[in-house]
C-alpha positions in Angstrom: 33.9 65.9 8.4 31.7 63.2 9.8 31.8 59.7 8.3 29.2 56.9 8.2 31.2 55.3 11.0 30.6 58.4 13.2 26.9 58.2 12.4 26.7 54.6 13.4 28.6 55.2 16.6 26.4 58.1 17.7 23.2 56.3 16.9 24.4 53.1 18.7 23.9 50.9 15.7 26.0 48.8 13.4 27.7 50.2 10.3 25.5 48.0 8.1 22.4 49.4 9.7 23.6 53.0 9.2 24.4 52.3 5.6 20.9 50.9 4.9 19.4 54.1 6.3 21.6 56.3 4.2 21.2 54.3 1.0 17.5 53.8 1.6 17.9 50.1 0.8 17.0 47.3 3.3 14.7 47.0 6.2 15.2 49.1 9.3 12.8 49.4 12.3 11.1 52.8 12.8 12.9 53.4 16.1 16.3 52.6 14.6 15.5 54.8 11.5 14.7 57.7 13.8 18.0 57.3 15.8 20.1 57.2 12.7 18.4 60.2 11.1 18.9 62.1 14.4 22.6 61.3 14.3 22.9 62.4 10.7 21.3 65.7 11.5 23.4 66.3 14.6 26.6 65.5 12.7 25.5 67.3 9.6 26.6 64.2 7.7 26.9 64.4 4.0 28.1 61.2 2.2 30.9 61.8 -0.3 30.5 60.8 -3.9 32.6 57.7 -3.3 30.5 56.7 -0.3 27.3 57.1 -2.2 28.7 55.0 -4.9 29.6 52.2 -2.5 26.2 52.4 -0.9 24.1 52.5 -4.1 26.3 50.4 -6.4 26.3 53.2 -9.0 28.3 56.4 -9.5 25.4 58.5 -10.8 27.7 59.6 -13.6 26.9 59.4 -17.3 29.7 59.6 -19.9 29.3 61.5 -23.2 31.7 61.0 -26.1 31.8 63.6 -28.9 34.2 63.6 -31.8 35.4 67.2 -31.4 35.1 69.9 -28.7 34.5 73.0 -30.8 31.8 74.6 -32.8 28.1 75.2 -32.3 26.7 71.8 -32.9 27.8 69.8 -29.8 27.7 72.6 -27.3 23.8 72.8 -27.0 23.7 69.0 -26.8 26.2 68.9 -23.9 24.3 71.6 -22.2 21.0 69.7 -22.5 22.5 66.5 -21.2 24.2 68.2 -18.3 21.0 70.1 -17.3 18.9 66.9 -17.4 21.4 64.9 -15.4 21.8 67.6 -12.7 18.1 68.0 -12.4 18.1 64.3 -11.4 21.1 64.4 -9.0 23.5 63.0 -11.6 26.6 64.3 -13.4 28.2 64.2 -16.8 31.7 63.3 -17.8 32.8 64.3 -21.3 35.5 62.8 -23.6 36.3 63.9 -27.1 38.5 62.9 -30.0 42.1 63.8 -29.5 45.6 62.3 -29.8 46.9 59.9 -32.4 44.9 57.6 -34.6 41.8 57.9 -36.8 38.3 58.9 -35.7 37.3 55.4 -34.9 40.3 54.7 -32.8 39.8 58.0 -30.9 36.2 57.1 -30.2 37.1 53.7 -28.9 39.8 55.2 -26.7 37.4 57.9 -25.4 34.7 55.5 -24.5 37.1 53.2 -22.7 38.4 56.2 -20.8 34.8 57.1 -19.7 34.1 53.5 -18.5 37.4 53.4 -16.6 36.3 56.5 -14.8 33.3 54.6 -13.4 30.5 56.0 -15.6 27.3 54.0 -15.3 26.5 54.4 -19.0 27.7 56.1 -22.1 26.2 58.3 -24.8 28.3 58.3 -28.0 27.9 60.6 -30.9 30.6 59.2 -33.1 29.6 58.1 -36.6 33.0 56.5 -37.0 32.2 53.6 -34.8 31.4 50.3 -36.5 28.4 48.1 -35.6 31.0 45.5 -34.3 32.4 48.1 -32.0 29.1 48.7 -30.3 28.5 45.0 -30.1 31.9 44.6 -28.4 31.1 47.2 -25.9 27.7 45.7 -25.1 29.3 42.2 -24.8 31.5 43.6 -22.0 28.4 44.6 -20.1 28.6 48.3 -20.8 25.4 50.2 -21.0 25.5 52.4 -24.1 23.4 54.4 -26.5 24.5 55.8 -29.8 23.0 59.1 -31.0 23.2 59.8 -34.8 24.3 56.2 -35.4 22.3 53.6 -37.3 23.5 50.1 -36.4 21.6 47.2 -38.0 20.3 44.8 -35.4 20.9 47.3 -32.5 17.9 49.5 -33.0 17.2 49.7 -29.3 20.5 51.4 -28.6 20.5 53.7 -31.6 18.8 57.0 -32.1 18.9 58.1 -35.6 17.4 60.7 -38.0 16.3 60.1 -41.6 19.1 62.1 -43.2 18.1 61.0 -46.6 14.8 62.7 -46.1 16.6 65.8 -44.8 18.7 65.9 -48.0 15.6 65.5 -50.1 13.9 68.4 -48.2 16.9 70.6 -48.9 16.7 69.9 -52.6 12.9 70.5 -52.6 13.4 73.8 -50.9 15.8 75.0 -53.6 13.7 73.7 -56.4 10.6 75.5 -55.0 12.5 78.7 -55.3 13.4 77.9 -58.9 17.0 77.1 -58.4 18.6 74.7 -60.9 22.2 75.9 -61.0 23.2 74.6 -57.6 26.5 74.0 -55.9 27.0 71.6 -53.0 29.5 71.8 -50.1 29.4 68.3 -48.6 30.8 66.9 -45.4 33.3 64.1 -45.2 32.5 61.1 -47.4 33.6 58.9 -44.5 30.6 60.1 -42.4 27.5 57.9 -42.9 25.1 60.7 -42.0 26.7 63.0 -44.6 26.5 60.2 -47.2 22.8 59.9 -46.5 22.2 63.7 -46.8 24.0 63.9 -50.1 22.2 60.8 -51.4 18.8 62.1 -50.5 19.6 65.5 -52.0 20.8 64.1 -55.3 18.0 61.6 -55.6 15.4 64.4 -55.2 17.1 66.5 -57.9 17.2 63.6 -60.3 13.6 62.8 -59.6 12.7 66.4 -60.6 14.7 66.2 -63.8 18.1 67.7 -62.8 21.1 65.6 -63.5 23.3 65.6 -60.3 26.4 65.0 -62.4 26.3 68.6 -63.7 26.4 70.1 -60.2 29.5 71.6 -58.7 30.3 69.6 -55.5 33.2 69.8 -53.0 34.0 67.8 -49.9 34.9 69.6 -46.7 35.1 68.8 -43.0 31.9 70.3 -41.4 33.9 73.4 -40.2 33.4 77.1 -40.9 36.9 77.2 -42.2 36.0 74.4 -44.7 32.9 76.2 -45.8 34.9 79.4 -46.4 37.5 77.6 -48.4 35.0 75.8 -50.6 33.0 78.9 -51.2 36.2 80.6 -52.3 37.0 77.7 -54.6 33.5 77.8 -56.0 33.6 81.5 -56.7 36.9 81.2 -58.5 35.9 78.1 -60.5 33.8 79.9 -63.1 30.8 77.7 -62.4 27.6 79.6 -62.7 25.4 79.1 -59.7 22.4 80.7 -58.0 22.3 78.6 -54.8 24.7 76.7 -52.5 23.6 73.9 -50.2 25.9 73.1 -47.3 25.6 69.8 -45.5 25.8 71.5 -42.1 25.3 74.9 -40.7 28.9 75.5 -39.7 30.0 75.2 -43.3 27.1 77.4 -44.3 28.3 80.1 -41.9 31.8 80.0 -43.4 30.3 80.2 -46.9 28.1 83.2 -45.9 31.2 84.9 -44.5 33.2 84.4 -47.7 30.3 85.7 -49.9 30.1 88.8 -47.8 33.9 89.3 -48.1 33.7 88.8 -51.8 30.8 91.3 -52.3 28.3 88.6 -53.3 24.9 89.5 -52.0 22.9 86.8 -50.2 20.1 86.1 -51.1 19.9 88.7 -53.9 22.6 87.0 -56.0 23.1 83.7 -54.3 20.9 81.7 -51.9 22.5 79.7 -49.1 20.9 76.7 -47.4 22.3 74.9 -44.3 21.6 71.7 -42.4 20.9 70.9 -38.7 19.3 74.3 -37.8 21.7 74.9 -35.0 21.2 78.0 -32.8 23.8 79.9 -34.8 21.5 79.8 -37.9 19.3 82.4 -36.3 22.2 84.9 -35.9 24.0 84.9 -39.2 23.7 87.8 -41.6 21.4 87.2 -43.3 19.7 84.6 -41.0 20.3 81.2 -42.4 17.6 78.9 -43.9 18.4 75.4 -42.7 17.0 71.9 -42.7 15.7 71.5 -39.1 16.8 68.3 -37.4 15.1 67.9 -33.9 18.4 67.1 -32.2 17.0 68.0 -28.8 14.3 65.3 -29.1 16.8 62.8 -30.4 19.3 63.5 -27.6 16.6 63.4 -24.9 15.3 60.1 -26.1 18.7 58.5 -26.2 19.5 59.9 -22.7 16.2 58.7 -21.3 16.7 55.2 -22.7 20.1 55.0 -21.2 18.9 56.2 -17.8 16.1 53.7 -17.9 18.6 50.9 -18.5 21.1 52.2 -15.9 18.7 53.0 -13.0 15.3 51.7 -14.0 12.2 53.8 -14.5 10.0 54.6 -17.5 11.3 57.9 -18.8 9.7 58.8 -22.2 11.6 57.5 -25.3 10.5 58.5 -28.8 11.7 56.9 -32.1 10.1 59.4 -34.5 11.9 62.6 -35.3 10.3 64.7 -38.1 12.7 66.7 -40.3 11.6 70.0 -41.8 13.0 73.2 -43.3 13.2 76.4 -41.2 12.9 79.3 -43.7 14.8 82.4 -43.0 16.4 85.2 -45.1 19.2 83.4 -46.8 16.9 81.7 -49.3 15.1 83.6 -52.1 13.9 83.0 -55.7 16.7 82.3 -58.1 18.2 85.5 -59.5 17.6 85.9 -63.2 20.7 86.2 -65.4 
């Protein structure tokens, strides 16, 4: 395989001159440019990734940290980032939470792993990071954006959705269908986005005259298994309910599955509402009504902002992400009892 030294030797120029032609940086006379390009063509020279990195000063790699490598939430996001990077001649490196330690420690370790592998910039989707963690990474000169993280004083790096509004919209959707006997399957209380969703939901119920304290509520882990377990606990609790709101779609999928197993008809007997509006919501049985969060727009804005910082350019970056409700078959008028 030909090297840059072979190109320089065949073209009769110095190594620095050949490198300037390959990298496109620096002045080269038209005659010299033609000789080097002819040598490149004759040798079928293709610079390796390492060589391109040395020539350009960048690796053309972006790191992505996600807390967990499973489920239907992160997969479309990773596919989107990978497609956008590849379309621009770049590549994605992924790290996810694993090993010992809590979620924050795993996130810090994963981000450090990505930077040690030479990534030019990092997208993180961990809600476990503290504002001080992001400040520390930035102080080390690392280029980073945080998706679904709201860090005070670091708004330029953070791309965040109004989850309080999302929770309020979930409550409004249930109230509009005359539901007042409501159960809630929440995500982890340690997750700030979950806290905002639940807060917005409860505030809207209270505003409309329903005391949140009388609701049945359980905390789970955003997984289908957790949704199933909570739905089973709810069913056996004796609590009278006509609707269940799950703080993400994966738990809603688990709840739907349990209700089908238990012979509870959705939405004839119980309505189920999810959150995120992931692709899986369209293919549940029945199809899941869900709070739509425009994660594609959020992710693209974060990615474009990072690429602008890493490589220059003016890729479009939005800061407004309207939240709505996508109505499907799992939500109906409250059943009369």
